[in-house]
C-alpha positions in Angstrom: -11.3 17.2 -42.1 -13.2 14.1 -43.4 -15.1 12.3 -40.7 -16.1 8.8 -41.5 -18.4 6.6 -39.4 -16.7 3.3 -38.7 -18.2 -0.1 -37.7 -16.9 -3.6 -37.0 -15.4 -5.7 -34.3 -12.3 -7.5 -35.5 -9.4 -7.7 -33.0 -6.0 -7.6 -34.7 -2.9 -9.7 -34.1 0.7 -8.9 -34.3 0.9 -10.1 -38.0 -2.0 -8.0 -39.3 -1.1 -4.5 -38.3 1.7 -2.2 -39.4 3.3 -0.7 -36.4 6.4 0.7 -38.1 5.3 4.3 -37.5 4.8 3.7 -33.8 7.9 1.7 -33.3 10.1 4.4 -34.9 9.0 7.1 -32.4 11.9 8.7 -30.6 12.6 7.2 -27.2 10.6 3.9 -27.6 11.8 1.4 -25.0 9.2 -1.4 -25.6 6.0 -2.0 -27.5 3.2 -4.3 -26.5 0.1 -5.4 -28.5 -3.0 -6.7 -26.7 -5.7 -8.1 -29.0 -8.4 -8.2 -26.4 -7.3 -5.6 -23.8 -10.5 -5.1 -21.8 -11.6 -8.5 -20.9 -14.4 -7.4 -18.5 -14.9 -3.9 -19.9 -15.2 -4.2 -23.7 -18.5 -2.4 -23.6 -17.3 0.4 -21.4 -14.0 1.0 -23.2 -15.3 0.5 -26.7 -11.8 -0.6 -28.0 -10.9 -3.9 -29.6 -7.1 -3.7 -29.4 -4.4 -1.9 -27.5 -0.9 -0.8 -28.3 1.1 0.0 -25.2 4.2 2.1 -25.9 6.8 2.4 -23.2 8.9 5.5 -24.0 11.5 7.7 -22.4 10.1 10.7 -24.3 6.5 11.1 -23.1 4.5 13.8 -24.8 1.8 14.9 -22.4 -0.5 15.7 -25.2 -0.4 12.2 -26.6 -0.8 9.9 -23.6 -3.8 8.3 -25.2 -4.9 8.0 -28.8 -7.7 6.2 -30.6 -7.0 5.0 -34.1 -8.7 2.7 -36.7 -7.0 -0.1 -38.6 -9.2 -2.1 -41.1 -12.4 -1.5 -39.1 -10.7 -2.3 -35.8 -10.6 0.4 -33.1 -7.2 0.6 -31.4 -6.3 2.5 -28.2 -2.7 3.6 -28.1 -1.3 4.3 -24.6 2.1 5.8 -23.9 3.8 5.5 -20.6 7.3 5.9 -19.2 9.1 2.9 -17.6 8.8 4.4 -14.1 5.1 5.1 -14.6 4.5 1.5 -15.7 6.4 0.2 -12.7 4.0 2.3 -10.5 0.9 1.0 -12.4 1.9 -2.6 -11.7 1.8 -1.9 -7.9 -1.1 0.4 -7.5 -3.1 1.3 -10.6 -6.8 2.1 -10.6 -6.7 0.3 -14.0 -6.8 -3.4 -13.0 -6.4 -4.4 -16.6 -2.7 -3.6 -16.6 -1.6 -7.0 -15.2 -3.6 -8.7 -17.9 -2.0 -6.5 -20.6 1.5 -7.3 -19.4 1.0 -11.0 -19.0 -1.2 -11.7 -22.1 0.1 -9.1 -24.6 2.6 -9.8 -27.4 5.9 -8.0 -26.8 6.9 -6.7 -30.3 9.8 -4.4 -29.3 11.8 -4.7 -26.0 15.0 -2.8 -25.9 17.2 -4.0 -22.9 14.4 -6.6 -22.1 12.4 -4.1 -20.0 9.0 -5.6 -20.5 10.3 -9.2 -20.5 11.9 -8.7 -17.1 8.8 -6.9 -15.7 6.5 -9.7 -17.0 8.8 -12.3 -15.3 8.6 -10.4 -12.0 4.8 -10.4 -12.3 4.5 -14.1 -13.2 7.0 -15.2 -10.6 5.8 -12.7 -8.0 9.1 -11.0 -7.0 9.2 -10.3 -3.2 9.6 -6.6 -3.8 6.4 -6.3 -5.9 4.4 -8.3 -3.4 5.7 -6.0 -0.5 4.9 -2.9 -2.6 1.4 -4.1 -3.4 0.7 -4.9 0.3 2.0 -1.6 1.5 0.0 0.4 -1.1 -3.2 -1.5 -0.5 -2.8 -1.4 3.3 -2.3 2.4 3.2 -5.5 2.8 1.2 -7.2 0.5 3.6 -6.2 2.6 6.6 -7.1 5.9 4.9 -10.6 4.6 4.0 -11.1 3.3 7.5 -10.1 6.6 9.2 -12.4 8.5 6.8 -15.3 6.2 7.5 -14.8 6.7 11.2 -14.7 10.5 10.8 -17.8 10.4 8.7 -19.7 8.4 11.3 -18.5 10.7 14.0 -19.9 13.7 12.0 -23.2 11.9 11.4 -22.6 11.4 7.7 -23.8 7.8 7.6 -24.0 7.5 3.8 -20.5 8.8 3.4 -19.3 6.4 6.1 -21.0 3.5 4.2 -19.2 4.5 1.0 -15.8 4.6 2.7 -16.3 1.4 4.7 -17.2 -0.3 1.4 -13.8 1.0 0.1 -12.2 -0.5 3.2 -13.6 -3.9 2.4 -12.4 -3.6 -1.2 -8.8 -2.8 -0.1 -9.0 -5.6 2.5 -10.0 -8.0 -0.2 -7.0 -6.9 -2.3 -4.7 -7.4 0.7 -6.0 -11.0 1.2 -5.4 -11.8 -2.5 -1.9 -10.3 -2.6 -1.0 -12.3 0.5 -1.9 -15.4 -1.5 0.3 -14.3 -4.4 -2.7 -13.4 -6.5 -3.3 -10.3 -8.6 -6.7 -8.7 -7.8 -8.7 -8.4 -11.0 -12.0 -6.7 -12.0 -14.0 -9.6 -10.5 -12.4 -9.2 -7.1 -15.5 -10.4 -5.1 -15.6 -13.6 -7.1 -12.0 -14.1 -6.2 -12.4 -13.3 -2.5 -15.5 -15.5 -2.1 -13.2 -18.5 -2.6 -9.9 -17.1 -1.1 -11.4 -15.5 2.1 -15.1 -16.2 2.7 -14.9 -14.1 5.9 -14.4 -10.9 4.0 -17.1 -11.8 1.6 -19.4 -12.4 4.6 -18.7 -8.9 5.9 -19.6 -7.5 2.5 -23.0 -9.3 2.7 -23.5 -8.0 6.3 -22.8 -4.5 5.2 -25.0 -4.5 2.1 -28.0 -6.7 3.0 -28.3 -7.5 6.7 -31.4 -6.4 8.7 -29.6 -4.0 10.9 -29.7 -0.2 10.4 -27.2 1.3 8.1 -25.3 2.9 10.9 -25.1 -0.4 12.8 -23.8 -2.2 9.7 -21.1 0.4 9.2 -20.1 0.2 12.9 -19.9 -3.6 12.7 -17.6 -3.6 9.7 -15.5 -0.8 11.1 -14.8 -3.0 14.2 -13.6 -5.8 12.0 -11.4 -3.4 10.0 -9.9 -1.9 13.1 -8.9 -5.4 14.4 -7.4 -6.3 11.0 -5.4 -3.0 10.8 -3.8 -3.8 14.2 -3.2 -7.5 13.2 -1.7 -6.8 9.8 0.1 -3.6 10.3 3.6 -5.0 10.7 3.3 -7.6 8.0 1.8 -5.2 5.5 4.3 -2.5 6.3 7.4 -4.7 6.3 8.9 -2.9 3.3 8.6 0.6 4.9 9.8 -0.6 8.3 12.8 -2.3 6.8 13.7 0.8 4.8 13.5 3.0 7.9 15.7 0.6 9.8 18.3 0.5 7.0 20.2 3.5 8.3 21.0 5.0 11.7 19.9 8.6 10.8 16.3 9.5 10.6 14.2 9.7 7.4 12.0 12.6 6.3 8.8 11.8 4.4 10.3 13.3 1.3 13.4 11.1 1.5 11.2 8.0 1.9 9.0 8.9 -1.0 12.1 9.5 -3.2 13.5 6.0 -2.5 13.3 3.7 -5.5 11.4 1.0 -3.5 8.6 3.5 -2.6 8.5 5.9 -5.5 6.1 5.8 -8.4 3.0 4.1 -6.8 0.1 5.3 -4.7 1.0 5.4 -1.0 -0.7 7.2 1.9 2.7 7.6 3.7 1.7 10.1 6.3 -1.2 7.9 7.5 1.1 4.9 7.8 3.9 6.8 9.6 1.5 8.0 12.3 0.0 4.5 12.8 3.5 2.9 13.0 4.7 5.4 15.5 1.6 4.9 17.7 2.0 1.2 17.5 5.7 1.4 18.5 7.0 0.0 15.3 9.1 3.1 14.5 10.1 6.2 16.4 9.3 9.9 15.6 12.2 12.2 16.3 12.8 16.0 16.0 15.4 17.1 13.6 17.1 20.1 15.1 20.0 20.7 12.7 19.6 24.0 10.9 16.6 25.0 12.9 18.2 26.1 16.2 17.0 29.7 15.8 13.5 28.9 14.7 10.3 27.7 16.4 9.8 25.3 13.5 11.3 21.8 13.7 11.2 19.0 11.2 10.0 15.6 12.1 11.9 12.5 11.1 11.4 8.7 11.5 13.8 6.1 12.6 14.1 2.6 14.0 13.0 1.9 17.6 16.5 0.5 18.1 18.1 4.0 17.6 18.1 5.8 20.9 
């Protein structure tokens, strides 16, 4: 194999690259070209352009490829439609929104990417509810972990997790305003919600001990969890109330409105039960001769 050192920084556009080979791959649904995909991370990623291939035939060995075209480094990412839907709601890669909104759609069978972009730009109610639910579940998980760390005397771990709490809280505040959190989330939140930014400053630079700072922020997080639980979980509560029979966790996670994105469902279900927003019930059918019973979740109106 001939290995050639390459140099250069020349982002491509849709008219300067031959994408025929990629567009003819079996199962291609859509193809997106982004000339400057890593707005805030060009140094980290080291790529000048991105080709995002939405496909129904995903080869696990070729999720990501790096190629070169006329001295331009190109990252090729392949993803299924359902995976991309999940990334939009809760992806650790915050660039995904920028890709979908700013990229050039070169192929789009059945208008998949066009419709997804429209939902992002116009903020469909479902996407906003999904984002709120996902971020809130991560918020609660980080809060509970920070409390446990503090109880165990692991102050540094508690600090790390309470910082994650604030990060999720900032995302929630932005989503509530119809904004997509980006990689400069603290610059966004300084304007949108100075109170959260002030808590960040208290956590990172106040004169109190580290443990006192963590405890202070945890109190604020606890109040916010109680205050925002129903509004952030409206999608989950509505789904549970949509039928008279109870739901198992597996059934909830399989529902199209909840599948495909990161969700700490068990944490939310316990919190919602304790708050009286939903009911926990014992499912006895098929388990009458066993000591094991399945738990389900239903509306408080179902008695």
